[in-house]
C-alpha positions in Angstrom: 15.4 9.1 -3.5 18.8 10.2 -4.9 21.4 8.2 -6.7 23.7 8.6 -3.6 21.1 7.0 -1.5 20.7 4.1 -4.0 24.5 3.6 -3.8 24.3 3.4 0.0 21.5 0.9 -0.2 23.6 -1.3 -2.6 26.5 -1.2 -0.1 24.1 -2.3 2.6 22.8 -5.1 0.4 26.3 -6.2 -0.4 27.0 -6.4 3.3 24.3 -8.9 4.0 25.9 -12.0 5.4 28.9 -10.0 6.5 29.3 -7.6 9.4 31.0 -4.4 8.3 33.7 -2.6 10.2 35.3 -5.7 11.7 32.3 -6.4 14.0 32.1 -9.7 15.7 34.5 -8.7 18.4 35.2 -5.1 17.2 33.2 -2.1 16.1 29.5 -1.7 16.9 29.2 -5.4 18.0 32.0 -5.1 20.6 30.5 -5.6 24.0 31.9 -6.0 27.5 29.0 -7.4 29.6 31.2 -8.0 32.7 31.7 -4.2 32.9 28.0 -3.3 32.7 26.8 -2.5 36.2 23.0 -2.3 36.8 23.3 1.3 38.1 25.2 2.3 35.0 22.6 0.6 32.7 19.7 2.4 34.5 21.5 5.7 33.9 21.7 5.0 30.2 18.1 3.9 29.7 15.5 6.6 28.9 13.3 4.8 26.4 10.2 3.1 27.9 10.6 0.1 25.7 14.1 -0.4 27.1 12.9 0.0 30.7 10.4 -2.9 30.2 13.1 -5.0 28.5 15.7 -4.6 31.3 13.2 -4.8 34.1 12.3 -8.3 32.9 16.0 -9.1 33.0 16.6 -7.6 36.5 18.8 -5.0 34.8 21.4 -7.5 33.7 23.1 -7.1 30.4 21.7 -8.9 27.4 24.5 -9.0 24.8 27.6 -11.0 24.4 30.0 -11.0 21.4 28.0 -13.8 19.6 24.5 -12.3 20.1 25.7 -8.8 19.4 27.3 -9.9 16.1 24.1 -11.7 15.1 22.1 -8.6 15.8 24.3 -6.4 13.7 24.3 -8.8 10.9 20.5 -9.1 11.0 20.1 -5.3 10.9 22.5 -5.1 8.0 19.8 -6.9 6.1 17.4 -4.0 6.5 17.7 -3.0 2.9 15.7 -6.0 1.8 12.8 -4.3 3.6 13.6 -0.8 2.2 14.9 0.3 5.6 18.1 2.1 6.5 20.3 -0.1 8.7 22.5 2.8 9.9 19.4 4.6 11.3 18.8 1.6 13.6 22.5 1.1 14.6 23.1 4.7 15.3 22.4 4.4 19.1 24.9 1.6 19.4 27.8 3.6 17.8 27.5 6.8 19.8 29.6 5.6 22.7 32.2 3.0 23.5 31.2 3.0 27.2 30.1 -0.6 28.1 26.7 0.4 29.5 25.9 2.8 26.6 26.9 0.2 24.0 24.7 -2.4 25.8 21.7 -0.1 25.9 22.3 1.1 22.3 22.3 -2.4 21.0 19.0 -3.2 22.8 17.5 0.0 21.5 18.6 -0.9 17.9 17.1 -4.4 18.3 13.7 -3.1 19.6 13.5 -0.3 17.1 14.3 -2.6 14.2 11.9 -5.2 15.6 9.2 -2.6 15.8 9.8 -1.4 12.2 9.5 -5.0 10.9 6.5 -6.0 13.1 4.4 -2.8 12.9 6.1 -0.4 10.4 8.6 2.4 10.9 5.9 5.1 10.6 2.7 5.5 12.6 0.0 5.9 9.9 -2.3 7.8 12.2 0.3 10.5 12.5 0.3 10.9 8.7 -3.5 10.7 8.3 -5.7 11.1 11.4 -8.6 9.1 10.0 -6.5 5.9 9.4 -8.5 3.2 11.1 -7.0 -0.2 10.3 -5.7 -2.1 13.3 -1.9 -2.5 13.5 -0.1 -5.5 15.0 0.7 -5.3 18.8 3.3 -7.9 19.6 5.2 -7.9 22.9 8.6 -7.2 21.4 10.5 -6.8 24.7 9.5 -10.3 25.7 10.2 -11.7 22.3 13.6 -10.2 22.2 14.5 -11.6 25.6 13.4 -15.0 24.5 15.3 -14.8 21.2 18.5 -13.8 23.1 18.1 -16.7 25.5 17.5 -19.2 22.7 20.3 -17.8 20.5 18.1 -17.0 17.5 18.0 -13.2 17.4 18.4 -13.0 13.6 15.7 -15.5 12.7 13.3 -13.9 15.3 13.8 -10.5 13.8 13.3 -11.7 10.2 10.1 -13.6 11.2 8.5 -10.3 12.4 8.2 -9.0 8.8 5.2 -10.2 6.7 5.9 -13.7 5.5 3.4 -13.8 2.6 4.2 -14.1 -1.1 3.2 -10.6 -2.0 5.6 -9.0 0.5 8.4 -11.2 -0.7 7.8 -10.3 -4.3 7.6 -6.6 -3.5 10.8 -6.9 -1.6 12.5 -8.6 -4.5 11.2 -6.0 -6.9 12.5 -3.3 -4.6 16.0 -4.8 -4.6 16.0 -5.2 -8.4 14.8 -1.6 -8.9 17.4 -0.3 -6.5 20.2 -2.0 -8.4 18.8 -0.7 -11.7 18.6 2.8 -10.3 22.2 2.7 -9.3 23.3 2.2 -12.9 23.5 4.8 -15.6 20.2 6.5 -16.2 19.1 6.4 -19.8 17.8 9.6 -21.4 14.0 9.9 -21.2 12.1 8.8 -24.3 10.9 12.0 -26.0 7.3 13.0 -26.1 5.5 12.9 -29.4 2.4 11.6 -31.1 0.9 8.2 -30.3 2.7 5.2 -31.9 0.4 2.4 -33.2 1.2 -1.0 -34.6 2.8 -0.8 -38.0 4.0 2.8 -37.6 7.6 3.8 -38.0 9.1 6.1 -35.4 12.6 7.0 -34.4 11.8 6.4 -30.7 11.1 2.7 -31.2 14.7 1.6 -30.4 14.7 3.6 -27.2 11.3 2.1 -26.3 12.7 -1.4 -27.0 15.7 -0.7 -24.8 13.5 0.5 -21.9 11.3 -2.6 -22.2 14.4 -4.9 -22.1 15.8 -3.1 -19.1 12.5 -3.7 -17.2 12.3 -7.4 -18.3 9.4 -7.1 -20.7 11.5 -8.0 -23.7 14.3 -10.6 -24.0 17.7 -9.5 -25.0 18.1 -9.2 -28.8 19.7 -12.0 -30.9 23.5 -11.6 -31.1 23.3 -11.4 -34.9 20.6 -8.6 -34.8 21.6 -6.4 -31.8 19.6 -3.4 -33.1 16.3 -5.2 -33.7 13.5 -4.1 -34.1 14.7 -1.0 -35.9 12.1 1.8 -36.1 9.0 -0.2 -37.0 6.6 -0.7 -34.1 4.7 -3.9 -33.8 4.9 -7.7 -33.1 6.5 -8.8 -29.8 7.3 -5.1 -29.1 3.6 -4.3 -29.0 2.9 -7.3 -26.9 5.6 -6.2 -24.4 4.0 -2.7 -24.3 0.6 -4.3 -23.5 2.1 -6.2 -20.5 3.6 -2.9 -19.3 0.2 -1.2 -19.7 -1.5 -3.9 -17.7 1.0 -3.5 -14.9 0.4 0.2 -14.7 -3.4 0.1 -15.0 -3.6 1.6 -18.5 -5.7 0.5 -21.3 -3.8 -2.4 -22.7 -4.3 -1.7 -26.4 -0.7 -1.6 -27.3 -0.6 1.9 -28.7 2.1 4.1 -27.1 0.5 7.2 -25.8 1.6 9.8 -23.3 0.6 7.7 -20.2 2.5 4.7 -21.6 5.6 6.8 -22.3 5.4 8.1 -18.7 5.4 4.5 -17.5 8.3 3.6 -19.7 10.3 6.6 -18.4 9.9 5.7 -14.7 13.4 4.8 -13.7 14.5 2.3 -11.1 14.9 4.8 -8.3 11.3 6.0 -8.9 9.9 2.5 -8.7 12.1 1.7 -5.7 10.6 4.7 -3.9 7.1 3.5 -4.6 8.0 -0.1 -3.6 9.6 1.1 -0.3 6.4 3.0 0.6 4.2 0.0 -0.1 6.4 -2.4 1.8 6.0 -0.1 4.8 2.2 -0.1 4.3 2.1 -3.9 4.5 4.0 -3.9 7.7 1.2 -1.9 9.2 -1.3 -4.7 8.6 -2.0 -7.7 10.9 -0.1 -10.7 9.8 -3.3 -12.8 9.7 -5.9 -11.2 7.4 -9.6 -12.1 8.1 -10.5 -15.2 6.1 -13.8 -13.6 5.0 -13.1 -10.1 3.9 -13.4 -7.5 1.1 -10.2 -5.6 0.4 -10.6 -2.4 -1.6 -7.5 -1.0 -3.1 -8.2 2.7 -3.1 -5.2 3.5 -5.3 -6.1 0.9 -7.9 -9.8 1.3 -7.6 -10.8 -2.4 -7.4 -11.9 -4.8 -4.7 -11.0 -8.4 -4.0 -13.4 -10.6 -2.1 -11.9 -13.5 0.0 -14.1 -16.2 1.4 -12.7 -18.8 3.8 -9.3 -17.7 2.9 -9.8 -18.2 -0.8 -10.2 -15.8 -3.7 -13.9 -15.4 -4.5 -14.3 -12.3 -6.7 -12.7 -9.2 -8.1 -14.4 -6.2 -9.6 -13.8 -2.5 -10.3 -14.9 0.2 -8.0 -15.2 4.0 -8.0 -13.6 5.7 -5.0 -13.1 9.2 -3.6 -11.6 11.9 -5.8 -8.7 14.1 -4.5 -10.2 16.4 -1.9 -12.8 13.8 -1.0 -10.4 10.9 -0.4 -11.7 7.5 0.6 -10.2 6.9 4.1 -8.1 3.8 5.0 -10.2 1.8 7.5 -11.4 -1.6 8.5 -15.2 -1.9 9.0 -17.7 -4.7 8.6 -20.7 -5.0 6.3 -23.6 -6.0 8.5 -26.6 -5.7 6.2 -27.8 -5.2 2.7 -30.2 -2.4 1.9 -32.5 -2.7 -1.1 -33.7 0.5 -2.8 -31.8 2.8 -0.3 -32.5 6.4 0.3 -29.6 8.8 0.5 -29.4 11.4 3.3 -27.1 14.0 1.7 -24.2 15.2 3.9 -24.4 18.9 4.7 -21.1 19.7 2.8 -22.5 18.2 -0.5 -25.9 19.8 0.1 -24.4 23.3 0.6 -21.8 23.1 -2.1 -23.4 21.1 -4.9 -27.2 20.7 -4.5 -28.8 23.8 -2.8 -27.1 26.2 -5.3 -28.9 24.4 -8.1 -32.3 25.3 -6.7 -35.6 23.5 -5.9 -36.1 22.5 -9.6 -33.0 20.4 -9.5 -34.1 18.8 -6.3 -37.5 18.0 -7.6 -36.1 16.4 -10.8 -33.8 14.2 -8.7 -36.5 13.1 -6.3 -35.0 15.0 -3.3 -37.0 16.2 -0.3 -36.1 17.9 2.9 -36.6 15.9 6.1 -35.7 17.1 9.6 -33.5 19.8 8.0 -31.6 17.4 5.8 -31.9 16.7 2.0 -32.9 13.1 1.4 -32.9 11.5 -2.1 -35.8 9.0 -2.1 -35.5 5.5 -3.5 -35.7 5.2 -7.2 -33.7 4.2 -10.4 -31.7 7.5 -10.3 -30.9 7.5 -6.6 -27.1 8.1 -6.2 -26.8 4.9 -4.2 -28.4 2.8 -7.0 -30.4 -0.2 -6.0 -28.3 -1.6 -3.2 -26.2 -0.3 -0.3 -23.8 -2.4 1.7 -24.2 -0.9 5.1 -21.0 -0.7 7.2 -20.3 0.1 10.8 -17.9 3.1 11.1 -18.0 6.6 12.4 -16.9 8.1 9.0 -20.1 7.4 7.1 -18.3 5.2 4.6 -20.0 2.3 2.8 -20.1 0.4 -0.5 -23.0 0.9 -2.8 -24.5 0.7 -6.3 -24.6 3.7 -8.7 -26.6 4.8 -11.7 -23.4 6.2 -13.3 -22.2 2.9 -14.8 -20.1 4.4 -17.5 -17.4 5.5 -15.1 -16.4 1.9 -14.4 -14.8 1.9 -17.9 -12.2 4.6 -16.9 -8.6 3.7 -16.1 -8.6 6.1 -13.2 -11.8 5.7 -11.2 -11.5 8.4 -8.5 -14.8 10.4 -8.8 -16.8 9.9 -5.6 -17.1 11.9 -2.4 -15.4 9.1 -0.4 -17.8 6.1 -0.5 -17.1 3.1 -2.7 -19.3 2.3 -5.7 -19.2 -1.3 -6.8 -19.4 -2.5 -10.4 -22.4 -4.8 -10.9 -23.4 -4.2 -7.3 -26.6 -6.1 -7.7 -24.7 -9.2 -8.8 -22.3 -8.7 -5.9 -25.2 -8.4 -3.4 -26.8 -11.6 -4.9 -23.5 -13.5 -4.4 -23.2 -12.4 -0.8 -26.9 -13.1 -0.1 -26.6 -16.6 -1.5 -23.4 -17.4 0.4 -24.9 -16.1 3.7 -28.2 -17.9 3.2 -30.5 -14.9 2.9 -31.3 -15.1 -0.8 -35.1 -15.3 -0.3 -35.0 -12.3 2.0 -33.0 -10.4 -0.5 -35.2 -11.2 -3.4 -38.3 -10.1 -1.4 -36.6 -6.8 -0.5 -35.7 -6.1 -4.2 -39.3 -6.9 -5.2 -40.5 -3.9 -3.2 -40.1 -0.3 -4.2 -39.1 0.9 -0.7 -36.0 1.0 1.3 -35.7 -2.5 2.9 -33.0 -3.9 5.2 -31.7 -7.4 5.1 -29.3 -8.2 8.0 -26.4 -10.6 7.4 -26.1 -13.5 9.8 -22.3 -12.9 9.8 -20.6 -9.6 9.3 -18.0 -9.3 6.5 -14.9 -7.2 7.2 -14.1 -4.6 4.6 -10.6 -3.1 4.5 -10.0 0.1 2.5 -6.3 0.2 1.7 -4.2 2.5 -0.3 -1.7 0.4 -2.2 0.0 2.0 -5.2 2.1 -1.1 -5.8 0.8 -4.7 -5.4 1.1 -8.2 -6.8 -1.5 -9.7 -9.1 -1.1 -12.8 -11.2 2.5 -13.1 -10.0 3.5 -9.7 -11.4 4.2 -6.4 -9.6 1.6 -3.8 -10.6 1.8 0.0 -10.1 -0.9 2.6 -9.9 -0.6 6.4 -9.8 -0.4 8.1 -6.4 -3.7 9.9 -7.0 -3.9 11.3 -3.4 -0.2 12.1 -3.0 -0.1 9.8 0.1 3.0 8.0 -1.1 5.0 11.2 -0.6 3.8 11.5 3.1 5.1 7.9 3.8 8.3 8.4 1.8 9.3 11.5 3.7 8.4 9.9 7.0 10.8 7.1 6.1 13.5 9.6 5.5 13.5 9.7 1.7 14.2 13.0 0.1 11.2 15.2 -0.6 10.0 15.6 -4.1 7.2 17.4 -5.9 3.7 16.2 -5.1 1.5 14.9 -7.9 -0.7 17.6 -9.4 -4.2 17.4 -8.0 -6.8 16.8 -10.7 -9.7 19.4 -10.9 -12.7 18.6 -8.8 -15.2 16.4 -10.7 -18.9 17.5 -10.4 -20.4 14.3 -9.1 -23.3 14.4 -6.7 -23.0 10.9 -5.3 -21.4 10.0 -2.0 
């Protein structure tokens, strides 16, 4: 996103509540419904959505001066959603002919409604294995009703997500855009780590960056240059909060990763927030009351039961090149002491080359032409598998490699999701679903044993590199480079992709 684009967004924000260009009788909102003949309107309509809209109206015009002005004003508020108002209004400004203006306004209304209700971008076109249901509202019928009731603006605004997280991300986007339109400070130079009590010439610049981001209050008027070059105190506490918001070890020491977070300017954060606002528009407005949401970018899960927060824990997800897909799929059973049928790709690339001795040491045998790791303490699935229904062979499971949960970036697997203290998580679910006795009996054996759940629990695997937690906006690195796919599809300028980390030798799924 360039500074020029940021300035354009600010102009759009400033226009909210006003209709630019004299609209409201002039400009893009100028309509002449009495001059719109059905035959002329049919000739202008080529979009299938418009055809359905006007067929329901008997090919009569929809817009008068009042409703057209309300529509333009509503679309001028697109910047709050990180959307470009001019892109939606373009069809309406291409011609002054009455029928063309009429059709153009309807197309603008339906396109903007679709962007708010379902997202501007089709995620399946960006990533073919995206498998989370999107909203499917009848927008043509909704628009007709809104026009008849005279509430086009409120209808459109109600199509966007109404939850607190979306609102906070939107507010953060607007704030970051305003910050990015100002003078960009020079990056804080790289150098050695700065720890509490140390003196460093970069400390004033660090303090200034923290103040600009709201982590530090403005300095007292009688000490405008505090804290000098000594690092510690409230400055270190502010750095810890920034580290928490970026998923870094919150020890307060300023290392290379912390400097990178400090040097992220407003435009960069606005770009990330724009992408994540779009991702939330892809999701159904009513999330399942019982669900497990896995944030792939952040590598953690959140468990919701009866619409209330029940648990949060770290997970390990797919590494770049073996990305965990975005999908919605239910857990339908717990598996104690699971076996692991190794996918052919892992077998050919990472197991067979190591020879029969490796397989024997890791309790692997060949059955029906496939490598199978038998149950045991070193099985790659650990002691429990959370079996899920999907055609991508993705599921949650335990792991013997517990140390990896301590890492800040936990993208090591071949795509499945490893759960911290998976046995504790399984015990919690078993208790809540009334199958504790069956689960304990299954664990008491040494063989693979299945415990069906009386009710399935939906798992949503979502890639959110910006989210709200504890009332604060958090950011995580775009490990897979997926933010750039969405950003470019939204019309933001292309920029270099994050450098892919080297493949990690890890046998587990």
